mmCIF file of the C-alpha atoms, coordinates in Angstrom:
data_MODEL
# 
_entry.id   MODEL 
# 
loop_
_atom_site.group_PDB 
_atom_site.id 
_atom_site.type_symbol 
_atom_site.label_atom_id 
_atom_site.label_alt_id 
_atom_site.label_comp_id 
_atom_site.label_asym_id 
_atom_site.label_entity_id 
_atom_site.label_seq_id 
_atom_site.pdbx_PDB_ins_code 
_atom_site.Cartn_x 
_atom_site.Cartn_y 
_atom_site.Cartn_z 
_atom_site.occupancy 
_atom_site.B_iso_or_equiv 
_atom_site.pdbx_formal_charge 
_atom_site.auth_seq_id 
_atom_site.auth_comp_id 
_atom_site.auth_asym_id 
_atom_site.auth_atom_id 
_atom_site.pdbx_PDB_model_num 
ATOM 1   C CA . MET A 1 1   ? 138.461 48.702  107.451 1.00 0.00 ? 1   MET A CA 1 
ATOM 2   C CA . ALA A 1 2   ? 135.117 50.407  106.721 1.00 0.00 ? 2   ALA A CA 1 
ATOM 3   C CA . PHE A 1 3   ? 136.294 53.235  109.002 1.00 0.00 ? 3   PHE A CA 1 
ATOM 4   C CA . LYS A 1 4   ? 139.095 54.080  106.523 1.00 0.00 ? 4   LYS A CA 1 
ATOM 5   C CA . PHE A 1 5   ? 136.539 54.719  103.791 1.00 0.00 ? 5   PHE A CA 1 
ATOM 6   C CA . VAL A 1 6   ? 133.627 56.211  105.738 1.00 0.00 ? 6   VAL A CA 1 
ATOM 7   C CA . VAL A 1 7   ? 135.521 59.026  107.500 1.00 0.00 ? 7   VAL A CA 1 
ATOM 8   C CA . PRO A 1 8   ? 137.100 60.557  104.342 1.00 0.00 ? 8   PRO A CA 1 
ATOM 9   C CA . ILE A 1 9   ? 133.791 60.352  102.470 1.00 0.00 ? 9   ILE A CA 1 
ATOM 10  C CA . ALA A 1 10  ? 131.928 62.009  105.377 1.00 0.00 ? 10  ALA A CA 1 
ATOM 11  C CA . LEU A 1 11  ? 134.587 64.735  105.502 1.00 0.00 ? 11  LEU A CA 1 
ATOM 12  C CA . VAL A 1 12  ? 134.259 65.425  101.765 1.00 0.00 ? 12  VAL A CA 1 
ATOM 13  C CA . ILE A 1 13  ? 130.464 65.565  102.011 1.00 0.00 ? 13  ILE A CA 1 
ATOM 14  C CA . GLY A 1 14  ? 130.671 67.894  105.010 1.00 0.00 ? 14  GLY A CA 1 
ATOM 15  C CA . LEU A 1 15  ? 133.047 70.258  103.219 1.00 0.00 ? 15  LEU A CA 1 
ATOM 16  C CA . ALA A 1 16  ? 130.891 70.199  100.073 1.00 0.00 ? 16  ALA A CA 1 
ATOM 17  C CA . GLY A 1 17  ? 127.947 71.372  102.173 1.00 0.00 ? 17  GLY A CA 1 
ATOM 18  C CA . CYS A 1 18  ? 129.807 74.573  103.014 1.00 0.00 ? 18  CYS A CA 1 
ATOM 19  C CA . GLY A 1 19  ? 129.270 75.850  99.485  1.00 0.00 ? 19  GLY A CA 1 
ATOM 20  C CA . SER A 1 20  ? 132.932 76.576  98.801  1.00 0.00 ? 20  SER A CA 1 
ATOM 21  C CA . ILE A 1 21  ? 136.277 75.903  100.394 1.00 0.00 ? 21  ILE A CA 1 
ATOM 22  C CA . GLY A 1 22  ? 136.640 79.632  101.103 1.00 0.00 ? 22  GLY A CA 1 
ATOM 23  C CA . ALA A 1 23  ? 133.484 79.535  103.231 1.00 0.00 ? 23  ALA A CA 1 
ATOM 24  C CA . ILE A 1 24  ? 135.243 77.455  105.880 1.00 0.00 ? 24  ILE A CA 1 
ATOM 25  C CA . GLY A 1 25  ? 137.957 80.086  106.428 1.00 0.00 ? 25  GLY A CA 1 
ATOM 26  C CA . LEU A 1 26  ? 140.956 78.595  104.652 1.00 0.00 ? 26  LEU A CA 1 
ATOM 27  C CA . PRO A 1 27  ? 143.774 81.076  103.959 1.00 0.00 ? 27  PRO A CA 1 
ATOM 28  C CA . TRP A 1 28  ? 143.220 81.355  100.196 1.00 0.00 ? 28  TRP A CA 1 
ATOM 29  C CA . LYS A 1 29  ? 139.860 83.099  100.732 1.00 0.00 ? 29  LYS A CA 1 
ATOM 30  C CA . ARG A 1 30  ? 139.769 86.477  98.970  1.00 0.00 ? 30  ARG A CA 1 
ATOM 31  C CA . GLU A 1 31  ? 138.428 89.516  100.739 1.00 0.00 ? 31  GLU A CA 1 
ATOM 32  C CA . LYS A 1 32  ? 136.512 92.147  98.796  1.00 0.00 ? 32  LYS A CA 1 
ATOM 33  C CA . PRO A 1 33  ? 138.033 95.612  98.998  1.00 0.00 ? 33  PRO A CA 1 
ATOM 34  C CA . VAL A 1 34  ? 136.236 97.914  101.413 1.00 0.00 ? 34  VAL A CA 1 
ATOM 35  C CA . GLN A 1 35  ? 135.234 101.371 100.217 1.00 0.00 ? 35  GLN A CA 1 
ATOM 36  C CA . PRO A 1 36  ? 137.127 104.007 102.211 1.00 0.00 ? 36  PRO A CA 1 
ATOM 37  C CA . ALA A 1 37  ? 135.045 106.128 104.553 1.00 0.00 ? 37  ALA A CA 1 
ATOM 38  C CA . ALA A 1 38  ? 136.282 109.345 102.915 1.00 0.00 ? 38  ALA A CA 1 
ATOM 39  C CA . GLN A 1 39  ? 134.202 108.615 99.781  1.00 0.00 ? 39  GLN A CA 1 
ATOM 40  C CA . LEU A 1 40  ? 130.922 108.282 101.676 1.00 0.00 ? 40  LEU A CA 1 
ATOM 41  C CA . GLN A 1 41  ? 128.722 111.371 101.802 1.00 0.00 ? 41  GLN A CA 1 
ATOM 42  C CA . PRO A 1 42  ? 126.559 112.037 104.876 1.00 0.00 ? 42  PRO A CA 1 
ATOM 43  C CA . LEU A 1 43  ? 122.807 112.213 104.370 1.00 0.00 ? 43  LEU A CA 1 
ATOM 44  C CA . PRO A 1 44  ? 121.121 115.585 104.844 1.00 0.00 ? 44  PRO A CA 1 
ATOM 45  C CA . PRO A 1 45  ? 118.995 115.871 107.991 1.00 0.00 ? 45  PRO A CA 1 
ATOM 46  C CA . ALA A 1 46  ? 115.379 114.921 107.454 1.00 0.00 ? 46  ALA A CA 1 
ATOM 47  C CA . SER A 1 47  ? 112.591 117.217 108.495 1.00 0.00 ? 47  SER A CA 1 
ATOM 48  C CA . ASP A 1 48  ? 110.340 115.612 111.099 1.00 0.00 ? 48  ASP A CA 1 
ATOM 49  C CA . PRO A 1 49  ? 106.664 115.891 110.091 1.00 0.00 ? 49  PRO A CA 1 
ATOM 50  C CA . TYR A 1 50  ? 105.719 114.438 113.483 1.00 0.00 ? 50  TYR A CA 1 
ATOM 51  C CA . ALA A 1 51  ? 107.585 116.887 115.694 1.00 0.00 ? 51  ALA A CA 1 
ATOM 52  C CA . VAL A 1 52  ? 106.484 116.871 119.314 1.00 0.00 ? 52  VAL A CA 1 
ATOM 53  C CA . GLN A 1 53  ? 104.534 119.917 120.419 1.00 0.00 ? 53  GLN A CA 1 
ATOM 54  C CA . SER A 1 54  ? 104.096 120.974 124.010 1.00 0.00 ? 54  SER A CA 1 
ATOM 55  C CA . ALA A 1 55  ? 101.375 122.843 125.887 1.00 0.00 ? 55  ALA A CA 1 
ATOM 56  C CA . ASP A 1 56  ? 100.297 123.373 129.476 1.00 0.00 ? 56  ASP A CA 1 
ATOM 57  C CA . LEU A 1 57  ? 97.604  120.921 130.519 1.00 0.00 ? 57  LEU A CA 1 
ATOM 58  C CA . GLY A 1 58  ? 96.261  122.690 133.581 1.00 0.00 ? 58  GLY A CA 1 
ATOM 59  C CA . PRO A 1 59  ? 95.045  121.028 136.761 1.00 0.00 ? 59  PRO A CA 1 
ATOM 60  C CA . PRO A 1 60  ? 93.697  117.439 136.647 1.00 0.00 ? 60  PRO A CA 1 
ATOM 61  C CA . GLY A 1 61  ? 89.974  117.150 135.991 1.00 0.00 ? 61  GLY A CA 1 
ATOM 62  C CA . ASP A 1 62  ? 89.726  120.570 134.355 1.00 0.00 ? 62  ASP A CA 1 
ATOM 63  C CA . ALA A 1 63  ? 88.108  119.763 130.980 1.00 0.00 ? 63  ALA A CA 1 
ATOM 64  C CA . THR A 1 64  ? 88.349  123.366 129.765 1.00 0.00 ? 64  THR A CA 1 
ATOM 65  C CA . SER A 1 65  ? 92.154  123.365 129.811 1.00 0.00 ? 65  SER A CA 1 
ATOM 66  C CA . SER A 1 66  ? 92.655  120.038 128.025 1.00 0.00 ? 66  SER A CA 1 
ATOM 67  C CA . SER A 1 67  ? 91.689  118.568 124.707 1.00 0.00 ? 67  SER A CA 1 
ATOM 68  C CA . LEU A 1 68  ? 89.357  116.039 126.327 1.00 0.00 ? 68  LEU A CA 1 
ATOM 69  C CA . ASN A 1 69  ? 85.568  116.161 126.269 1.00 0.00 ? 69  ASN A CA 1 
ATOM 70  C CA . PRO A 1 70  ? 83.792  115.765 129.622 1.00 0.00 ? 70  PRO A CA 1 
ATOM 71  C CA . ASP A 1 71  ? 83.150  112.093 128.724 1.00 0.00 ? 71  ASP A CA 1 
ATOM 72  C CA . GLY A 1 72  ? 86.927  111.506 128.322 1.00 0.00 ? 72  GLY A CA 1 
ATOM 73  C CA . THR A 1 73  ? 87.013  111.371 124.494 1.00 0.00 ? 73  THR A CA 1 
ATOM 74  C CA . ASP A 1 74  ? 89.534  113.437 122.518 1.00 0.00 ? 74  ASP A CA 1 
ATOM 75  C CA . ALA A 1 75  ? 87.931  116.746 121.472 1.00 0.00 ? 75  ALA A CA 1 
ATOM 76  C CA . THR A 1 76  ? 90.463  117.269 118.665 1.00 0.00 ? 76  THR A CA 1 
ATOM 77  C CA . LEU A 1 77  ? 89.256  114.215 116.725 1.00 0.00 ? 77  LEU A CA 1 
ATOM 78  C CA . GLN A 1 78  ? 86.516  114.823 114.203 1.00 0.00 ? 78  GLN A CA 1 
ATOM 79  C CA . PRO A 1 79  ? 84.220  111.960 113.143 1.00 0.00 ? 79  PRO A CA 1 
ATOM 80  C CA . LEU A 1 80  ? 84.675  110.839 109.551 1.00 0.00 ? 80  LEU A CA 1 
ATOM 81  C CA . ALA A 1 81  ? 81.778  111.412 107.210 1.00 0.00 ? 81  ALA A CA 1 
ATOM 82  C CA . PRO A 1 82  ? 80.741  108.370 105.186 1.00 0.00 ? 82  PRO A CA 1 
ATOM 83  C CA . PRO A 1 83  ? 81.669  108.560 101.503 1.00 0.00 ? 83  PRO A CA 1 
ATOM 84  C CA . THR A 1 84  ? 78.865  109.660 99.228  1.00 0.00 ? 84  THR A CA 1 
ATOM 85  C CA . GLY A 1 85  ? 77.653  107.747 96.207  1.00 0.00 ? 85  GLY A CA 1 
ATOM 86  C CA . THR A 1 86  ? 78.700  104.293 97.410  1.00 0.00 ? 86  THR A CA 1 
ATOM 87  C CA . ALA A 1 87  ? 76.624  101.353 98.546  1.00 0.00 ? 87  ALA A CA 1 
ATOM 88  C CA . ALA A 1 88  ? 77.420  99.320  101.611 1.00 0.00 ? 88  ALA A CA 1 
ATOM 89  C CA . VAL A 1 89  ? 78.835  95.939  100.622 1.00 0.00 ? 89  VAL A CA 1 
ATOM 90  C CA . THR A 1 90  ? 79.454  93.209  103.136 1.00 0.00 ? 90  THR A CA 1 
ATOM 91  C CA . PRO A 1 91  ? 81.961  90.463  102.389 1.00 0.00 ? 91  PRO A CA 1 
ATOM 92  C CA . GLY A 1 92  ? 80.437  87.447  100.688 1.00 0.00 ? 92  GLY A CA 1 
ATOM 93  C CA . SER A 1 93  ? 77.279  89.217  99.576  1.00 0.00 ? 93  SER A CA 1 
ATOM 94  C CA . GLY A 1 94  ? 76.198  91.348  96.684  1.00 0.00 ? 94  GLY A CA 1 
ATOM 95  C CA . VAL A 1 95  ? 75.385  95.046  96.801  1.00 0.00 ? 95  VAL A CA 1 
ATOM 96  C CA . ASN A 1 96  ? 72.662  95.828  99.354  1.00 0.00 ? 96  ASN A CA 1 
ATOM 97  C CA . GLY A 1 97  ? 72.492  92.239  100.580 1.00 0.00 ? 97  GLY A CA 1 
ATOM 98  C CA . GLY A 1 98  ? 71.750  90.599  97.200  1.00 0.00 ? 98  GLY A CA 1 
ATOM 99  C CA . LEU A 1 99  ? 73.489  87.654  95.586  1.00 0.00 ? 99  LEU A CA 1 
ATOM 100 C CA . GLY A 1 100 ? 77.192  88.292  94.870  1.00 0.00 ? 100 GLY A CA 1 
ATOM 101 C CA . ARG A 1 101 ? 79.787  86.480  92.771  1.00 0.00 ? 101 ARG A CA 1 
ATOM 102 C CA . THR A 1 102 ? 81.733  85.361  95.840  1.00 0.00 ? 102 THR A CA 1 
ATOM 103 C CA . ASP A 1 103 ? 78.603  83.617  97.147  1.00 0.00 ? 103 ASP A CA 1 
ATOM 104 C CA . LEU A 1 104 ? 78.826  81.219  94.192  1.00 0.00 ? 104 LEU A CA 1 
ATOM 105 C CA . LEU A 1 105 ? 82.494  80.244  94.359  1.00 0.00 ? 105 LEU A CA 1 
ATOM 106 C CA . GLY A 1 106 ? 83.547  76.698  95.110  1.00 0.00 ? 106 GLY A CA 1 
ATOM 107 C CA . GLY A 1 107 ? 82.020  73.268  94.744  1.00 0.00 ? 107 GLY A CA 1 
ATOM 108 C CA . TRP A 1 108 ? 78.333  72.491  94.227  1.00 0.00 ? 108 TRP A CA 1 
ATOM 109 C CA . THR A 1 109 ? 76.236  69.424  93.458  1.00 0.00 ? 109 THR A CA 1 
ATOM 110 C CA . ILE A 1 110 ? 74.383  69.853  90.166  1.00 0.00 ? 110 ILE A CA 1 
ATOM 111 C CA . THR A 1 111 ? 71.454  67.683  89.001  1.00 0.00 ? 111 THR A CA 1 
ATOM 112 C CA . SER A 1 112 ? 69.482  67.393  85.776  1.00 0.00 ? 112 SER A CA 1 
ATOM 113 C CA . ALA A 1 113 ? 67.529  64.572  84.100  1.00 0.00 ? 113 ALA A CA 1 
ATOM 114 C CA . GLY A 1 114 ? 68.476  62.054  86.803  1.00 0.00 ? 114 GLY A CA 1 
ATOM 115 C CA . ASP A 1 115 ? 72.191  62.917  86.642  1.00 0.00 ? 115 ASP A CA 1 
ATOM 116 C CA . SER A 1 116 ? 73.957  64.179  89.757  1.00 0.00 ? 116 SER A CA 1 
ATOM 117 C CA . CYS A 1 117 ? 77.575  65.368  89.649  1.00 0.00 ? 117 CYS A CA 1 
ATOM 118 C CA . GLN A 1 118 ? 79.927  68.111  90.846  1.00 0.00 ? 118 GLN A CA 1 
ATOM 119 C CA . LEU A 1 119 ? 80.031  71.727  89.600  1.00 0.00 ? 119 LEU A CA 1 
ATOM 120 C CA . PHE A 1 120 ? 83.002  73.980  90.403  1.00 0.00 ? 120 PHE A CA 1 
ATOM 121 C CA . MET A 1 121 ? 82.906  77.767  89.951  1.00 0.00 ? 121 MET A CA 1 
ATOM 122 C CA . THR A 1 122 ? 85.915  80.134  90.149  1.00 0.00 ? 122 THR A CA 1 
ATOM 123 C CA . LEU A 1 123 ? 86.553  83.828  89.457  1.00 0.00 ? 123 LEU A CA 1 
ATOM 124 C CA . THR A 1 124 ? 88.975  83.133  86.613  1.00 0.00 ? 124 THR A CA 1 
ATOM 125 C CA . SER A 1 125 ? 87.839  85.192  83.590  1.00 0.00 ? 125 SER A CA 1 
ATOM 126 C CA . TRP A 1 126 ? 86.517  82.965  80.827  1.00 0.00 ? 126 TRP A CA 1 
ATOM 127 C CA . THR A 1 127 ? 84.480  83.261  77.645  1.00 0.00 ? 127 THR A CA 1 
ATOM 128 C CA . GLY A 1 128 ? 80.918  83.697  78.895  1.00 0.00 ? 128 GLY A CA 1 
ATOM 129 C CA . GLY A 1 129 ? 81.927  85.094  82.291  1.00 0.00 ? 129 GLY A CA 1 
ATOM 130 C CA . TYR A 1 130 ? 83.995  83.069  84.751  1.00 0.00 ? 130 TYR A CA 1 
ATOM 131 C CA . ARG A 1 131 ? 85.481  79.578  84.624  1.00 0.00 ? 131 ARG A CA 1 
ATOM 132 C CA . ALA A 1 132 ? 83.268  76.641  85.603  1.00 0.00 ? 132 ALA A CA 1 
ATOM 133 C CA . SER A 1 133 ? 83.807  72.905  85.281  1.00 0.00 ? 133 SER A CA 1 
ATOM 134 C CA . THR A 1 134 ? 81.975  69.710  86.103  1.00 0.00 ? 134 THR A CA 1 
ATOM 135 C CA . ARG A 1 135 ? 83.190  66.328  87.267  1.00 0.00 ? 135 ARG A CA 1 
ATOM 136 C CA . GLY A 1 136 ? 81.476  62.963  87.076  1.00 0.00 ? 136 GLY A CA 1 
ATOM 137 C CA . CYS A 1 137 ? 78.576  64.070  84.838  1.00 0.00 ? 137 CYS A CA 1 
ATOM 138 C CA . THR A 1 138 ? 76.990  61.741  82.269  1.00 0.00 ? 138 THR A CA 1 
ATOM 139 C CA . ASN A 1 139 ? 74.395  64.264  81.020  1.00 0.00 ? 139 ASN A CA 1 
ATOM 140 C CA . THR A 1 140 ? 75.708  65.929  77.839  1.00 0.00 ? 140 THR A CA 1 
ATOM 141 C CA . THR A 1 141 ? 74.502  69.399  78.851  1.00 0.00 ? 141 THR A CA 1 
ATOM 142 C CA . LEU A 1 142 ? 76.104  69.216  82.295  1.00 0.00 ? 142 LEU A CA 1 
ATOM 143 C CA . LYS A 1 143 ? 79.389  67.895  80.859  1.00 0.00 ? 143 LYS A CA 1 
ATOM 144 C CA . SER A 1 144 ? 79.590  70.854  78.465  1.00 0.00 ? 144 SER A CA 1 
ATOM 145 C CA . ILE A 1 145 ? 79.458  73.578  81.194  1.00 0.00 ? 145 ILE A CA 1 
ATOM 146 C CA . GLN A 1 146 ? 82.592  75.730  80.897  1.00 0.00 ? 146 GLN A CA 1 
ATOM 147 C CA . ALA A 1 147 ? 81.590  79.120  82.314  1.00 0.00 ? 147 ALA A CA 1 
ATOM 148 C CA . TRP A 1 148 ? 79.195  80.897  84.614  1.00 0.00 ? 148 TRP A CA 1 
ATOM 149 C CA . ASN A 1 149 ? 78.041  84.466  85.071  1.00 0.00 ? 149 ASN A CA 1 
ATOM 150 C CA . LEU A 1 150 ? 75.771  86.408  87.375  1.00 0.00 ? 150 LEU A CA 1 
ATOM 151 C CA . GLN A 1 151 ? 73.153  88.523  85.578  1.00 0.00 ? 151 GLN A CA 1 
ATOM 152 C CA . GLY A 1 152 ? 71.135  90.380  88.169  1.00 0.00 ? 152 GLY A CA 1 
ATOM 153 C CA . ALA A 1 153 ? 69.772  87.716  90.511  1.00 0.00 ? 153 ALA A CA 1 
ATOM 154 C CA . GLN A 1 154 ? 70.139  84.899  87.962  1.00 0.00 ? 154 GLN A CA 1 
ATOM 155 C CA . VAL A 1 155 ? 73.048  82.516  87.429  1.00 0.00 ? 155 VAL A CA 1 
ATOM 156 C CA . VAL A 1 156 ? 73.780  81.704  83.793  1.00 0.00 ? 156 VAL A CA 1 
ATOM 157 C CA . LEU A 1 157 ? 75.762  78.528  83.058  1.00 0.00 ? 157 LEU A CA 1 
ATOM 158 C CA . ALA A 1 158 ? 77.484  78.652  79.668  1.00 0.00 ? 158 ALA A CA 1 
ATOM 159 C CA . GLY A 1 159 ? 79.192  76.214  77.346  1.00 0.00 ? 159 GLY A CA 1 
ATOM 160 C CA . GLN A 1 160 ? 81.562  76.388  74.373  1.00 0.00 ? 160 GLN A CA 1 
ATOM 161 C CA . GLY A 1 161 ? 82.201  80.003  73.295  1.00 0.00 ? 161 GLY A CA 1 
ATOM 162 C CA . GLY A 1 162 ? 80.055  81.394  76.112  1.00 0.00 ? 162 GLY A CA 1 
ATOM 163 C CA . SER A 1 163 ? 76.732  80.161  74.712  1.00 0.00 ? 163 SER A CA 1 
ATOM 164 C CA . PRO A 1 164 ? 74.130  79.998  77.520  1.00 0.00 ? 164 PRO A CA 1 
ATOM 165 C CA . LEU A 1 165 ? 73.134  76.472  78.555  1.00 0.00 ? 165 LEU A CA 1 
ATOM 166 C CA . ALA A 1 166 ? 71.019  77.108  81.649  1.00 0.00 ? 166 ALA A CA 1 
ATOM 167 C CA . THR A 1 167 ? 69.572  80.025  83.597  1.00 0.00 ? 167 THR A CA 1 
ATOM 168 C CA . LEU A 1 168 ? 68.921  79.488  87.302  1.00 0.00 ? 168 LEU A CA 1 
ATOM 169 C CA . ALA A 1 169 ? 67.540  81.562  90.169  1.00 0.00 ? 169 ALA A CA 1 
ATOM 170 C CA . SER A 1 170 ? 67.897  81.149  93.910  1.00 0.00 ? 170 SER A CA 1 
ATOM 171 C CA . SER A 1 171 ? 65.142  79.084  95.481  1.00 0.00 ? 171 SER A CA 1 
ATOM 172 C CA . GLY A 1 172 ? 66.433  79.236  99.028  1.00 0.00 ? 172 GLY A CA 1 
ATOM 173 C CA . ASN A 1 173 ? 69.548  78.915  101.091 1.00 0.00 ? 173 ASN A CA 1 
ATOM 174 C CA . ASN A 1 174 ? 72.344  77.778  98.704  1.00 0.00 ? 174 ASN A CA 1 
ATOM 175 C CA . HIS A 1 175 ? 69.886  76.187  96.258  1.00 0.00 ? 175 HIS A CA 1 
ATOM 176 C CA . PHE A 1 176 ? 69.362  77.315  92.646  1.00 0.00 ? 176 PHE A CA 1 
ATOM 177 C CA . ASP A 1 177 ? 66.748  76.006  90.175  1.00 0.00 ? 177 ASP A CA 1 
ATOM 178 C CA . GLY A 1 178 ? 66.253  76.621  86.462  1.00 0.00 ? 178 GLY A CA 1 
ATOM 179 C CA . GLN A 1 179 ? 66.027  75.159  82.976  1.00 0.00 ? 179 GLN A CA 1 
ATOM 180 C CA . ALA A 1 180 ? 68.543  73.697  80.520  1.00 0.00 ? 180 ALA A CA 1 
ATOM 181 C CA . ASN A 1 181 ? 67.339  72.455  77.103  1.00 0.00 ? 181 ASN A CA 1 
ATOM 182 C CA . GLY A 1 182 ? 63.775  72.104  78.389  1.00 0.00 ? 182 GLY A CA 1 
ATOM 183 C CA . GLN A 1 183 ? 64.855  70.040  81.399  1.00 0.00 ? 183 GLN A CA 1 
ATOM 184 C CA . SER A 1 184 ? 64.986  71.201  84.987  1.00 0.00 ? 184 SER A CA 1 
ATOM 185 C CA . VAL A 1 185 ? 68.448  71.774  86.435  1.00 0.00 ? 185 VAL A CA 1 
ATOM 186 C CA . SER A 1 186 ? 69.473  72.523  90.034  1.00 0.00 ? 186 SER A CA 1 
ATOM 187 C CA . PHE A 1 187 ? 72.664  73.112  91.942  1.00 0.00 ? 187 PHE A CA 1 
ATOM 188 C CA . TYR A 1 188 ? 73.066  73.236  95.699  1.00 0.00 ? 188 TYR A CA 1 
ATOM 189 C CA . ARG A 1 189 ? 75.446  72.705  98.592  1.00 0.00 ? 189 ARG A CA 1 
# 
């Protein structure tokens, strides 16, 4: 008895999954008219900027008749000159090896006046520099951090409207120390 109801329902669900009755090839499916080939225009031939050129290579091992240097390198390649007026920047560091914005991204532990909580810094533009937020802080100053910025080698933490709350400097590997409202403040990871 259940078979009488299950099979038709399964069939309906299966057909519904096809998207439309025409998708399963029933005779009332409409075909779109095909554009006749006479209306199509051929494309003009493209010029080949990479056309193959040929030249005699000479006997094997004869460096004078080929484009190879005696050491096997291609003599037709010229070394690229470094660009002028730019400083070398390595990923994750500031110009010339100093502190860079990307070095500060992510989560940190921040402490001040016996409070220890989490500080998060992103590169989302925000009043006062870039977006910062804290989590789990009880200290009023730490709770009010909303932005951060890098000014030279110092990190400035800012609050409402971009007003500076604390200025910190690096004191070692991933550790920054400074002052906020006359109290010492540090963040590290």
